[in-house]
C-alpha positions as CSV (number, residue, x, y, z in Angstrom):
1,M,17.3,-6.8,3.0
2,T,16.6,-4.0,0.5
3,V,15.1,-0.4,2.2
4,E,12.8,0.9,0.3
5,V,12.8,4.5,-0.1
6,V,9.4,6.1,-0.6
7,F,8.6,9.7,-1.4
8,Y,5.1,11.6,-0.7
9,H,4.5,14.3,-2.9
10,L,2.1,16.5,-1.2
11,L,0.5,19.2,-3.2
12,H,-3.6,19.1,-2.0
13,K,-4.0,18.3,1.2
14,P,-1.1,19.4,3.7
15,L,0.6,17.5,6.1
16,E,-1.9,17.1,9.1
17,L,-4.3,15.3,6.9
18,A,-2.0,12.8,4.9
19,L,0.3,11.9,7.6
20,P,-2.4,10.1,9.9
21,E,-3.5,7.9,7.5
22,L,-0.6,6.4,6.3
23,L,1.0,5.8,9.8
24,Q,-2.4,4.0,10.3
25,K,-1.5,2.1,7.2
26,C,1.7,0.5,9.3
27,L,0.0,0.1,12.1
28,D,-2.2,-2.1,10.5
29,R,0.8,-4.1,9.1
30,D,2.4,-4.4,12.9
31,W,5.2,-1.1,11.6
32,K,6.2,0.3,14.5
33,V,6.9,3.4,13.2
34,V,9.6,6.8,14.3
35,V,8.3,10.4,13.0
36,Q,11.1,12.3,12.6
37,T,10.2,16.6,12.6
38,G,12.2,19.2,11.1
39,S,12.4,21.0,14.3
40,Q,10.8,21.0,18.2
41,E,8.1,23.1,17.5
42,R,6.7,20.8,14.5
43,C,7.3,17.8,16.5
44,N,5.0,19.2,20.1
45,A,2.3,20.0,17.0
46,L,2.3,16.7,15.8
47,D,2.0,15.5,19.0
48,A,-1.2,17.0,20.0
49,H,-2.8,16.6,16.6
50,L,-2.4,12.8,15.9
51,W,-4.4,12.4,19.5
52,T,-7.6,15.0,18.0
53,Y,-7.0,14.8,14.3
54,R,-10.2,12.7,14.0
55,D,-13.6,12.9,16.5
56,D,-14.0,9.2,16.3
57,S,-10.3,8.0,16.7
58,F,-6.2,8.5,17.5
59,L,-2.7,7.9,16.7
60,P,-1.5,5.9,20.0
61,H,1.6,7.4,20.2
62,G,4.4,8.9,22.2
63,T,7.4,11.5,22.4
64,K,10.5,11.8,24.7
65,A,8.6,13.7,27.1
66,D,6.0,10.9,27.8
67,G,8.7,8.0,28.5
68,Y,8.4,4.5,27.6
69,A,10.0,4.9,24.5
70,E,10.8,1.8,23.2
71,Q,6.5,0.1,24.0
72,Q,5.6,3.1,21.7
73,P,3.8,2.3,18.9
74,I,4.7,5.7,16.7
75,Y,7.1,7.4,18.1
76,L,7.7,11.2,17.5
77,T,11.5,12.6,17.5
78,N,13.3,16.3,16.0
79,E,15.9,13.9,16.4
80,K,18.2,10.5,14.4
81,D,16.7,8.2,17.0
82,N,15.1,5.1,17.2
83,P,14.2,4.1,20.3
84,N,11.1,2.1,20.0
85,A,13.0,-0.5,17.2
86,A,11.2,0.9,14.0
87,D,10.4,-0.6,11.1
88,V,9.1,2.5,9.4
89,R,10.7,5.7,9.4
90,F,9.1,9.3,8.1
91,L,10.7,12.0,7.3
92,V,8.6,15.4,7.7
93,D,9.6,19.1,7.2
94,R,12.6,18.6,5.3
95,A,14.3,16.8,8.0
96,A,17.7,15.0,8.1
97,P,17.5,11.7,7.7
98,P,19.9,9.6,9.6
99,A,21.6,6.4,8.1
100,L,18.5,4.2,6.6
101,N,19.4,0.9,6.3
102,D,17.9,-0.5,9.3
103,Y,14.2,0.6,8.3
104,K,12.3,-1.7,6.4
105,R,11.1,1.7,4.8
106,A,11.9,4.9,5.1
107,I,9.0,8.1,3.9
108,Y,10.1,11.3,3.0
109,M,6.5,13.6,2.8
110,F,7.7,16.6,0.8
111,D,5.3,19.9,0.4
112,G,5.3,20.6,-3.2
113,N,4.3,24.4,-3.0
114,D,7.6,24.7,-1.3
115,Q,10.2,24.9,-4.1
116,N,13.0,24.5,-1.4
117,A,11.6,21.1,0.2
118,V,11.0,19.8,-3.8
119,E,14.9,20.5,-4.1
120,E,15.9,18.7,-1.0
121,A,13.5,15.4,-2.4
122,R,15.2,16.1,-5.6
123,V,19.0,15.5,-3.2
124,R,17.6,13.0,-1.2
125,W,16.3,10.6,-4.7
126,K,20.1,10.7,-5.5
127,E,21.6,9.7,-2.5
128,A,19.0,6.9,-1.6
129,K,19.1,5.5,-5.5
130,A,23.1,6.1,-4.9
131,D,23.1,4.5,-1.7
132,G,21.2,1.5,-3.9
133,F,17.6,1.6,-2.0
134,Q,14.3,0.6,-3.6
135,I,12.8,3.7,-4.4
136,A,9.0,4.8,-5.2
137,Y,7.8,8.2,-5.4
138,W,3.6,8.8,-5.4
139,Q,2.5,12.4,-6.1
140,Q,-0.9,13.1,-4.3
141,T,-4.1,14.3,-5.8
142,E,-6.9,16.3,-6.2
143,A,-8.6,13.8,-4.1
144,G,-6.3,13.7,-1.5
145,G,-5.5,10.2,-3.1
146,W,-2.1,9.4,-3.9
147,E,-0.7,7.7,-7.6
148,R,2.0,6.1,-8.3
149,K,5.0,8.1,-10.6
150,A,7.9,6.3,-10.2
């Protein structure tokens, strides 16, 4: 099985608006997800956000503090763990990736307004290509949707 590594280049909508939409698509496909953040503070902020990001909906998820990690459809962490045997790993806020071979898909979301994040995404692209992964690159449109660029 070839891992698909996908890059989402955020330009017009912040992570807090773009991430829930992509997480919902994963749940619609019955995929378990791990979201790895760059810091515990960001993990805590996303934990709170995913319960309230819409008035009429929430995304079921948990963290280490919640327990029952293996049962969580979406698990938030700032570590390289995968306690829910996720199919998809999101890497946000320049989180350092673990080995990606056990996933169907790895998704890097990076802020196009942060030059350091853009440079790091280029490094991750080269690493994924060298590892023989299937790679895709999507750039955010002004309307907040996605256009495949590579």
